[in-house]
C-alpha positions as CSV (number, residue, x, y, z in Angstrom):
1,X,21.7,5.3,69.7
2,X,25.0,7.1,70.4
3,X,26.4,3.6,71.2
4,X,25.0,1.8,68.3
5,X,26.4,4.2,65.7
6,X,30.1,3.9,67.6
7,X,29.6,0.2,67.3
8,X,29.2,0.3,63.4
9,X,31.8,3.0,62.9
10,X,34.6,0.7,65.0
11,X,33.4,-2.2,63.2
12,X,33.8,-0.7,59.9
13,X,37.3,0.3,60.6
14,X,38.0,-3.3,61.9
15,X,36.7,-4.8,58.7
16,X,38.5,-2.4,56.5
17,X,41.8,-3.0,58.0
18,X,41.2,-6.8,58.3
19,X,40.4,-7.2,55.1
20,X,43.4,-5.1,54.1
21,X,46.1,-7.1,55.9
22,X,44.5,-10.6,54.9
23,X,44.7,-9.6,51.3
24,X,48.3,-8.4,51.7
25,X,49.6,-11.6,53.5
26,X,47.5,-14.2,51.2
27,X,48.3,-12.2,47.9
28,X,51.4,-10.5,49.0
29,X,53.0,-12.8,50.9
30,X,51.6,-16.2,49.8
31,X,50.4,-17.3,52.8
32,X,47.2,-19.0,53.7
33,X,45.5,-21.3,56.4
34,X,44.7,-20.6,60.2
35,X,47.9,-18.4,61.2
36,X,46.8,-16.2,58.0
37,X,43.6,-15.7,59.5
38,X,44.1,-15.2,63.1
39,X,47.0,-12.5,62.1
40,X,45.1,-10.6,59.8
41,X,42.0,-10.5,62.5
42,X,44.6,-9.9,65.1
43,X,46.0,-7.2,63.1
44,X,42.9,-5.8,61.6
45,X,41.7,-5.1,64.7
46,X,44.7,-3.1,66.2
47,X,45.0,-1.1,62.6
48,X,41.2,-0.5,62.8
49,X,41.6,1.3,66.0
50,X,44.6,3.0,65.0
51,X,42.8,4.4,61.8
52,X,39.7,5.5,63.8
53,X,41.9,7.4,65.8
54,X,43.6,9.1,63.2
55,X,40.2,10.1,61.6
56,X,38.8,11.6,64.9
57,X,42.1,13.6,65.0
58,X,41.8,14.9,61.5
59,X,38.0,15.8,62.5
60,X,39.0,17.7,65.5
61,X,41.8,19.5,64.0
62,X,39.3,20.4,60.9
63,X,36.5,21.6,63.3
64,X,39.4,23.3,65.2
65,X,40.5,25.3,62.5
66,X,36.8,25.9,61.4
67,X,36.1,27.5,64.6
68,X,38.9,29.5,64.7
69,X,38.6,30.8,61.2
70,X,34.9,31.9,61.9
71,X,36.1,34.2,65.2
72,X,38.0,37.5,63.3
73,X,38.9,38.6,67.0
74,X,40.9,35.5,67.8
75,X,43.8,36.1,65.2
76,X,44.4,39.6,66.8
77,X,46.5,40.3,69.9
78,X,45.0,40.9,72.9
79,X,44.8,44.5,74.5
80,X,47.9,45.6,76.2
81,X,50.1,43.2,74.4
């Protein structure tokens, strides 16, 4: 099941980024046609991967901070230091 979950997570980030890039190209720059589609899908896939990586880093950082905050001995100096 983790493979299916990962597929849907990657797809969600790619769709979100592709929609954002397409909106920027069409509304912001007034582009249309096949090149706007190709560029938005390609850039959206890349930005989706970047966004997924950033979210993973934030989650790992929060998990590490919560883990070290829960250990009262982690902030103290080791004996003999």
